Residue frames as a rotation matrix with the C-alpha (Angstrom) as fourth column:
MET 1
0.558 0.830 0.000 0.00
0.830 -0.558 0.000 0.00
0.000 0.000 -1.000 0.00
HIS 2
0.409 -0.479 -0.777 2.74
0.203 -0.782 0.589 2.41
-0.890 -0.399 -0.222 0.84
HIS 3
-0.612 -0.695 0.377 4.25
0.470 0.065 0.881 1.86
-0.637 0.716 0.287 -2.62
GLY 4
-0.077 0.693 0.717 1.03
0.979 -0.083 0.186 2.97
0.188 0.716 -0.672 -4.45
ARG 5
0.771 0.351 -0.531 0.92
0.509 -0.841 0.183 6.23
-0.382 -0.411 -0.827 -2.55
ASP 6
-0.119 -0.909 -0.399 4.46
0.172 -0.415 0.894 7.10
-0.978 0.038 0.206 -3.73
GLN 7
-0.667 -0.123 0.735 3.46
0.720 0.148 0.678 6.60
-0.192 0.981 -0.010 -7.38
ARG 8
0.439 0.868 0.232 0.44
0.889 -0.457 0.024 8.90
0.127 0.196 -0.972 -7.06
GLY 9
0.617 -0.293 -0.730 2.71
0.209 -0.833 0.512 11.60
-0.758 -0.468 -0.453 -5.69
ALA 10
-0.505 -0.849 0.155 5.17
0.322 -0.018 0.947 11.09
-0.801 0.528 0.282 -8.54
ALA 11
-0.263 0.501 0.825 2.38
0.959 0.041 0.281 11.47
0.107 0.865 -0.491 -11.12
LEU 12
0.776 0.560 -0.290 1.31
0.606 -0.790 0.096 14.75
-0.176 -0.250 -0.952 -9.49
VAL 13
0.189 -0.806 -0.561 4.88
0.047 -0.563 0.825 16.08
-0.981 -0.182 -0.068 -9.58
GLU 14
-0.650 -0.412 0.638 5.27
0.602 0.233 0.764 15.04
-0.463 0.881 0.097 -13.24
ALA 15
0.204 0.816 0.541 2.00
0.961 -0.273 0.049 16.78
0.188 0.510 -0.839 -14.14
ALA 16
0.769 0.051 -0.637 3.11
0.341 -0.876 0.342 19.92
-0.541 -0.480 -0.691 -12.28
LEU 17
-0.241 -0.939 -0.246 6.29
0.073 -0.271 0.960 19.97
-0.968 0.213 0.134 -14.36
VAL 18
-0.715 -0.064 0.696 4.76
0.646 0.320 0.693 19.12
-0.267 0.945 -0.188 -17.75
LEU 19
0.264 0.954 0.139 1.51
0.943 -0.226 -0.243 21.18
-0.201 0.196 -0.960 -17.74
PRO 20
0.473 -0.100 -0.875 3.18
0.026 -0.992 0.128 24.63
-0.880 -0.083 -0.467 -17.66
LEU 21
-0.649 -0.752 -0.114 5.41
-0.151 -0.020 0.988 23.63
-0.746 0.659 -0.100 -20.57
LEU 22
-0.534 0.557 0.636 2.43
0.830 0.490 0.266 22.30
-0.164 0.670 -0.724 -22.47
MET 23
0.526 0.750 -0.401 0.53
0.676 -0.654 -0.339 25.53
-0.517 -0.093 -0.851 -21.80
LEU 24
0.011 -0.616 -0.788 3.47
-0.248 -0.765 0.594 27.62
-0.969 0.189 -0.161 -23.10
PHE 25
-0.864 -0.339 0.371 3.60
0.209 0.429 0.879 25.49
-0.457 0.837 -0.300 -26.23
VAL 26
-0.145 0.907 0.395 -0.16
0.979 0.189 -0.076 25.76
-0.143 0.376 -0.916 -26.88
LEU 27
0.605 0.362 -0.709 -0.22
0.362 -0.918 -0.160 29.54
-0.709 -0.159 -0.687 -26.28
GLY 28
-0.384 -0.810 -0.443 2.80
-0.222 -0.385 0.896 29.96
-0.896 0.442 -0.031 -28.56
ILE 29
-0.771 0.184 0.609 0.96
0.604 0.514 0.609 28.06
-0.201 0.838 -0.507 -31.31
VAL 30
0.335 0.938 -0.091 -2.15
0.887 -0.347 -0.306 30.23
-0.318 0.022 -0.948 -30.79
ASP 31
0.336 -0.284 -0.898 -0.02
-0.017 -0.955 0.296 33.39
-0.942 -0.084 -0.326 -31.04
LEU 32
-0.755 -0.655 -0.010 1.70
-0.065 0.060 0.996 32.22
-0.652 0.753 -0.088 -34.22
GLY 33
-0.451 0.687 0.570 -1.66
0.883 0.437 0.172 31.28
-0.130 0.581 -0.804 -35.70
MET 34
0.568 0.661 -0.490 -3.05
0.603 -0.739 -0.300 34.75
-0.560 -0.125 -0.819 -34.95
TRP 35
-0.152 -0.698 -0.700 0.02
-0.220 -0.666 0.713 36.39
-0.964 0.263 -0.052 -36.52
ASP 36
-0.890 -0.189 0.414 -0.50
0.308 0.422 0.853 34.37
-0.336 0.887 -0.318 -39.67
TYR 37
-0.020 0.973 0.229 -4.24
0.987 0.056 -0.150 35.12
-0.159 0.223 -0.962 -39.76
GLN 38
0.563 0.257 -0.786 -3.71
0.318 -0.944 -0.081 38.85
-0.763 -0.205 -0.613 -39.25
THR 39
-0.542 -0.768 -0.341 -1.00
-0.169 -0.298 0.940 38.95
-0.823 0.567 0.032 -41.90
SER 40
-0.720 0.373 0.585 -3.44
0.688 0.494 0.532 37.29
-0.091 0.786 -0.612 -44.28
GLN 41
0.364 0.900 -0.239 -6.15
0.864 -0.422 -0.273 39.81
-0.347 -0.107 -0.932 -43.34
THR 42
0.130 -0.406 -0.904 -3.73
-0.051 -0.914 0.403 42.68
-0.990 -0.006 -0.139 -44.00
SER 43
-0.881 -0.438 0.181 -2.98
0.108 0.186 0.977 41.26
-0.461 0.880 -0.117 -47.44
SER 44
-0.316 0.858 0.406 -6.71
0.948 0.265 0.177 41.00
0.044 0.441 -0.897 -48.14
ALA 45
0.439 0.452 -0.777 -7.26
0.556 -0.816 -0.161 44.56
-0.706 -0.361 -0.609 -46.87
ALA 46
-0.412 -0.657 -0.631 -4.60
-0.204 -0.608 0.767 45.91
-0.888 0.445 0.116 -49.26
ARG 47
-0.898 0.128 0.421 -6.24
0.431 0.452 0.781 43.95
-0.091 0.883 -0.461 -52.08
ASP 48
0.100 0.992 -0.079 -9.69
0.971 -0.115 -0.211 45.33
-0.219 -0.056 -0.974 -51.17
GLY 49
0.282 -0.073 -0.957 -8.30
0.137 -0.984 0.116 48.89
-0.950 -0.163 -0.267 -51.15
ALA 50
-0.748 -0.624 -0.226 -6.53
-0.169 -0.150 0.974 48.35
-0.642 0.767 0.007 -54.48
ARG 51
-0.584 0.623 0.520 -9.69
0.809 0.498 0.312 46.87
-0.065 0.602 -0.796 -55.99
TYR 52
0.460 0.773 -0.437 -11.69
0.723 -0.612 -0.321 49.94
-0.515 -0.168 -0.840 -54.98
ALA 53
0.080 -0.510 -0.857 -8.97
-0.163 -0.854 0.493 52.34
-0.983 0.101 -0.151 -56.14
SER 54
-0.837 -0.461 0.295 -8.57
0.179 0.279 0.944 50.57
-0.517 0.842 -0.151 -59.50
VAL 55
-0.262 0.834 0.486 -12.25
0.963 0.194 0.187 50.98
0.061 0.517 -0.854 -60.31
ASP 56
0.816 0.573 0.078 -12.76
0.554 -0.813 0.179 54.49
0.166 -0.103 -0.981 -58.90
VAL 57
0.013 -0.983 -0.182 -9.30
0.996 -0.002 0.084 55.98
-0.083 -0.183 0.980 -59.44
ILE 58
0.050 -0.010 0.999 -10.23
0.461 -0.887 -0.032 59.56
0.886 0.462 -0.040 -60.39
GLY 59
0.377 0.030 0.926 -8.90
-0.542 -0.803 0.247 61.76
0.751 -0.595 -0.286 -57.61
THR 60
0.870 -0.039 -0.492 -7.55
0.355 0.742 0.568 58.83
0.343 -0.669 0.660 -55.63
ASP 61
0.266 -0.860 -0.436 -4.07
0.734 -0.112 0.670 60.32
-0.625 -0.498 0.601 -55.59
LYS 62
0.924 0.105 0.367 -3.35
0.330 -0.703 -0.629 63.77
0.192 0.703 -0.685 -56.89
CYS 63
0.669 -0.741 0.052 0.20
-0.664 -0.565 0.490 63.95
-0.334 -0.362 -0.870 -55.54
LEU 64
0.366 -0.635 -0.680 3.48
-0.539 0.451 -0.711 62.52
0.759 0.627 -0.177 -56.78
ALA 65
-0.773 -0.562 0.294 4.53
-0.546 0.356 -0.758 61.58
0.322 -0.747 -0.582 -53.26
PRO 66
-0.660 0.562 -0.499 2.46
0.550 0.814 0.188 58.94
0.512 -0.151 -0.846 -51.47
CYS 67
-0.197 0.698 0.688 -0.86
-0.629 -0.629 0.458 60.17
0.752 -0.343 0.563 -50.15
THR 68
-0.646 -0.151 -0.748 -0.90
0.377 0.789 -0.485 58.70
0.663 -0.595 -0.453 -46.68
SER 69
0.271 0.739 0.617 -3.58
-0.493 -0.444 0.748 58.84
0.827 -0.507 0.245 -44.04
PRO 70
0.625 0.747 -0.227 -3.84
0.780 -0.600 0.177 59.90
-0.004 -0.288 -0.958 -41.22
THR 71
-0.183 -0.770 -0.611 -0.72
0.696 -0.540 0.473 62.08
-0.694 -0.339 0.635 -41.58
ALA 72
-0.995 -0.035 -0.097 -2.06
-0.044 -0.711 0.702 63.77
-0.093 0.703 0.705 -44.71
THR 73
-0.219 0.973 -0.069 -5.60
-0.508 -0.174 -0.844 64.76
-0.833 -0.150 0.532 -45.52
PRO 74
-0.753 -0.058 0.655 -6.95
0.413 0.733 0.540 62.10
-0.511 0.678 -0.528 -47.87
SER 75
-0.801 0.537 -0.264 -9.21
-0.558 -0.510 0.654 62.92
0.217 0.672 0.709 -50.77
ALA 76
0.097 0.933 0.346 -12.79
-0.945 0.195 -0.261 61.70
-0.312 -0.301 0.901 -50.73
ASP 77
0.615 0.091 -0.783 -11.78
-0.510 0.804 -0.306 58.68
0.602 0.588 0.541 -52.83
ASN 78
-0.506 -0.836 -0.214 -8.96
-0.275 0.392 -0.878 57.91
0.818 -0.385 -0.428 -50.42
LEU 79
-0.500 0.419 0.758 -11.55
-0.840 -0.022 -0.542 57.89
-0.210 -0.908 0.363 -47.63
GLU 80
0.637 0.737 -0.226 -13.42
-0.771 0.610 -0.183 55.20
0.003 0.291 0.957 -49.60
VAL 81
0.163 -0.680 -0.715 -10.20
-0.238 0.676 -0.698 53.21
0.957 0.284 -0.052 -49.98
LYS 82
-0.751 -0.433 0.499 -9.65
-0.541 -0.030 -0.841 53.64
0.379 -0.901 -0.212 -46.23
SER 83
0.047 0.864 0.501 -13.17
-0.955 0.185 -0.230 52.34
-0.291 -0.468 0.834 -45.57
ALA 84
0.687 0.161 -0.709 -12.54
-0.498 0.815 -0.297 49.27
0.530 0.556 0.640 -47.74
ILE 85
-0.329 -0.885 -0.330 -9.35
-0.170 0.400 -0.901 48.55
0.929 -0.240 -0.282 -45.79
ALA 86
-0.680 0.082 0.729 -10.96
-0.727 -0.205 -0.655 49.18
0.096 -0.975 0.199 -42.38
ALA 87
0.420 0.908 -0.017 -13.85
-0.904 0.420 0.080 46.84
0.080 -0.019 0.997 -43.18
ARG 88
0.505 -0.296 -0.811 -11.35
-0.110 0.910 -0.401 43.98
0.856 0.291 0.427 -43.57
LEU 89
-0.501 -0.861 -0.083 -9.11
0.012 0.089 -0.996 44.80
0.865 -0.500 -0.034 -40.59
HIS 90
0.406 0.821 -0.402 -11.93
0.439 0.211 0.873 45.30
0.801 -0.531 -0.275 -38.05
GLY 91
0.924 0.321 -0.209 -10.52
0.334 -0.406 0.851 47.97
0.189 -0.856 -0.482 -35.79
PRO 92
0.214 -0.865 -0.454 -6.76
0.841 -0.074 0.536 48.35
-0.497 -0.497 0.711 -35.46
ALA 93
0.650 -0.116 -0.751 -5.21
-0.264 -0.961 -0.080 51.73
-0.713 0.250 -0.655 -36.25
PHE 94
0.200 -0.570 0.797 -3.45
0.819 0.544 0.183 51.59
-0.538 0.616 0.576 -39.60
THR 95
-0.041 -0.206 -0.978 -1.83
-0.454 -0.868 0.202 53.78
-0.890 0.452 -0.058 -42.22
PHE 96
0.348 0.160 0.924 -2.26
0.672 0.644 -0.365 53.30
-0.654 0.748 0.117 -45.92
THR 97
-0.414 -0.528 -0.741 -0.75
-0.281 -0.700 0.656 54.65
-0.866 0.480 0.141 -49.11
VAL 98
0.601 0.572 0.558 -2.35
0.459 0.323 -0.827 54.94
-0.654 0.754 -0.068 -52.54
ARG 99
-0.196 -0.715 -0.671 0.00
-0.415 -0.560 0.718 55.44
-0.889 0.419 -0.187 -55.48
CYS 100
0.883 0.465 0.062 -0.17
-0.117 0.346 -0.931 54.99
-0.454 0.815 0.359 -59.22
LEU 101
-0.227 -0.949 0.220 2.41
-0.078 0.243 0.967 53.44
-0.971 0.202 -0.129 -61.52
PRO 102
-0.062 0.162 -0.985 2.77
-0.985 -0.169 0.034 53.30
-0.161 0.972 0.170 -65.30
LYS 103
0.836 0.430 -0.340 2.17
-0.508 0.841 -0.185 50.01
0.206 0.328 0.922 -67.11
THR 104
0.528 -0.755 -0.388 5.88
0.680 0.650 -0.340 49.20
0.509 -0.085 0.857 -66.77
GLY 105
-0.321 -0.747 0.582 8.37
0.102 -0.638 -0.763 50.71
0.941 -0.186 0.281 -64.39
THR 106
-0.018 0.220 -0.975 8.38
0.961 0.274 0.044 51.74
0.277 -0.936 -0.216 -60.76
THR 107
-0.956 -0.277 0.099 8.22
0.251 -0.944 -0.215 55.57
0.153 -0.181 0.972 -60.96
TYR 108
-0.276 0.902 -0.331 5.11
0.808 0.031 -0.588 56.83
-0.520 -0.430 -0.738 -59.20
LYS 109
-0.907 0.086 0.413 2.84
0.230 -0.718 0.657 59.25
0.353 0.691 0.631 -61.06
PRO 110
-0.665 0.738 0.116 -0.43
-0.649 -0.494 -0.578 61.12
-0.369 -0.460 0.807 -60.44
CYS 111
-0.704 0.497 0.507 -3.50
0.482 0.859 -0.172 58.91
-0.521 0.123 -0.844 -60.64
THR 112
-0.411 0.664 -0.625 -5.97
-0.782 -0.609 -0.131 59.65
-0.468 0.435 0.770 -63.41
ALA 113
-0.306 0.379 0.873 -8.49
0.417 0.878 -0.235 57.59
-0.856 0.292 -0.426 -65.32
ASP 114
0.287 0.376 -0.881 -8.63
-0.690 -0.557 -0.462 58.44
-0.664 0.741 0.099 -68.99
MET 115
0.960 0.180 -0.215 -8.08
-0.280 0.620 -0.732 56.67
0.001 0.763 0.646 -72.30
SER 116
0.267 -0.940 -0.214 -4.30
-0.562 0.028 -0.826 56.75
0.783 0.341 -0.521 -71.82
THR 117
-0.547 -0.536 0.643 -4.35
-0.821 0.196 -0.536 55.04
0.161 -0.821 -0.547 -68.40
VAL 118
0.352 0.761 0.545 -7.33
-0.815 0.536 -0.222 52.65
-0.461 -0.366 0.808 -68.28
ASP 119
0.974 0.020 0.228 -6.21
0.035 0.972 -0.234 49.05
-0.226 0.235 0.945 -68.69
ARG 120
0.474 -0.876 0.087 -2.61
0.169 -0.006 -0.986 50.25
0.864 0.482 0.145 -68.82
ASP 121
-0.322 -0.623 0.713 -1.53
-0.562 -0.481 -0.673 51.99
0.762 -0.617 -0.195 -65.61
ARG 122
-0.106 0.190 -0.976 -1.59
0.584 0.806 0.093 50.39
0.804 -0.561 -0.197 -62.18
VAL 123
0.352 0.210 0.912 -2.70
-0.621 -0.677 0.395 51.50
0.701 -0.705 -0.108 -58.73
GLU 124
-0.334 -0.565 -0.755 -0.79
0.331 0.679 -0.655 50.35
0.883 -0.469 -0.040 -55.65
VAL 125
0.546 0.515 0.661 -2.24
-0.516 -0.414 0.750 50.30
0.660 -0.750 0.040 -52.13
SER 126
-0.459 -0.721 -0.520 -0.03
0.164 0.506 -0.847 49.61
0.873 -0.474 -0.114 -49.10
VAL 127
0.690 0.663 0.292 -1.34
-0.262 -0.148 0.954 48.96
0.675 -0.734 0.072 -45.58
VAL 128
-0.460 -0.842 -0.282 0.75
0.134 0.249 -0.959 49.07
0.878 -0.480 -0.002 -42.39
TRP 129
0.555 0.547 0.627 -0.25
-0.561 -0.310 0.768 48.49
0.615 -0.777 0.135 -38.77
THR 130
-0.605 -0.781 0.151 1.30
-0.602 0.326 -0.729 47.21
0.520 -0.532 -0.668 -35.57
ARG 131
0.425 0.696 -0.579 -0.04
-0.145 0.684 0.715 44.02
0.893 -0.220 0.392 -34.08
PRO 132
0.055 -0.399 0.915 0.44
-0.978 -0.208 -0.032 43.83
0.203 -0.893 -0.402 -30.31
ALA 133
-0.889 -0.389 -0.241 1.43
-0.308 0.899 -0.312 40.63
0.338 -0.203 -0.919 -28.56
MET 134
-0.003 0.974 -0.227 -1.60
-0.438 0.203 0.876 38.40
0.899 0.102 0.426 -27.98
THR 135
0.763 0.270 -0.587 -0.58
0.288 0.672 0.683 36.17
0.578 -0.690 0.435 -25.09
PHE 136
0.873 -0.456 0.172 1.66
-0.380 -0.416 0.826 36.54
-0.305 -0.786 -0.537 -22.07
VAL 137
0.467 -0.725 0.506 4.16
0.651 0.669 0.358 34.31
-0.598 0.162 0.785 -23.85
SER 138
0.163 -0.405 0.900 4.80
0.885 -0.343 -0.315 36.79
0.436 0.848 0.303 -26.66
ARG 139
0.854 0.132 0.504 4.46
-0.070 -0.930 0.362 39.77
0.516 -0.344 -0.784 -24.27
ALA 140
0.802 -0.595 0.050 7.25
0.070 0.178 0.982 38.29
-0.593 -0.784 0.184 -22.16
LEU 141
0.034 -0.793 0.608 9.41
0.904 0.284 0.321 38.14
-0.427 0.538 0.727 -25.29
GLY 142
-0.255 -0.071 -0.964 8.43
-0.006 -0.997 0.075 41.72
-0.967 0.025 0.254 -26.18
ALA 143
-0.805 -0.087 0.587 7.00
0.533 0.332 0.778 40.54
-0.263 0.939 -0.221 -29.46
SER 144
0.310 0.844 -0.438 4.92
-0.026 -0.453 -0.891 43.01
-0.950 0.288 -0.118 -31.41
GLN 145
-0.388 -0.401 0.830 4.83
0.736 0.408 0.541 42.87
-0.556 0.820 0.137 -35.15
THR 146
-0.294 0.269 -0.917 4.58
-0.547 -0.835 -0.069 45.52
-0.784 0.481 0.393 -37.82
VAL 147
-0.099 0.385 0.917 2.28
0.602 0.758 -0.253 43.99
-0.793 0.527 -0.307 -40.40
LYS 148
-0.308 -0.088 -0.947 2.66
-0.561 -0.787 0.256 45.30
-0.768 0.611 0.193 -43.95
SER 149
-0.165 0.205 0.965 1.12
0.678 0.734 -0.040 44.39
-0.717 0.647 -0.260 -47.25
THR 150
-0.458 -0.005 -0.889 0.96
-0.528 -0.803 0.277 45.92
-0.715 0.596 0.365 -50.71
SER 151
-0.025 0.496 0.868 -1.39
0.636 0.678 -0.369 45.11
-0.771 0.543 -0.332 -53.55
THR 152
-0.657 -0.230 -0.718 -1.19
-0.385 -0.716 0.582 46.38
-0.648 0.659 0.382 -57.14
MET 153
-0.003 0.708 0.706 -4.00
0.635 0.547 -0.546 46.25
-0.773 0.446 -0.451 -59.70
THR 154
-0.803 -0.206 0.559 -4.51
0.591 -0.394 0.704 47.55
0.075 0.896 0.438 -63.21
ILE 155
-0.676 0.577 -0.459 -6.70
-0.260 -0.769 -0.584 50.66
-0.690 -0.275 0.670 -63.42
SER 156
-0.687 0.505 0.522 -10.02
0.721 0.563 0.404 49.72
-0.090 0.654 -0.751 -64.97
GLY 157
-0.978 0.164 -0.131 -11.68
-0.164 -0.986 -0.013 53.12
-0.131 0.008 0.991 -64.44
């Protein structure tokens, strides 16, 4: 009888040692899964913004430098792009940039929709936000992540 009592105590000690490690592992997996999901959502948000901007490009970007919100006052069309992005991200503060590119090349240009640009030029939307740590595991490591994504589509005006 005395021998059985010792084994029950050993099982309790083993569980006390293993369960915290298992919990750290599970929470780490949850955190990594959320990072991947939110990165995917950011990519979809940039694509949603680019889709809106490619169809309703007139006035989207009247400057050669990036039109960024909230540091610059966005045009009414940029507010619509911002709404398309916000609908996908569901709440975090973000910045976005709307820029236009020629059919080939990487030199930014003013966005317009006319016979010379439709189905030729491209619109590029970039989204950036900071994702805070989700669990105490990543908070202990000081892990926050800047999530960025860019999507480019042909202007279809």
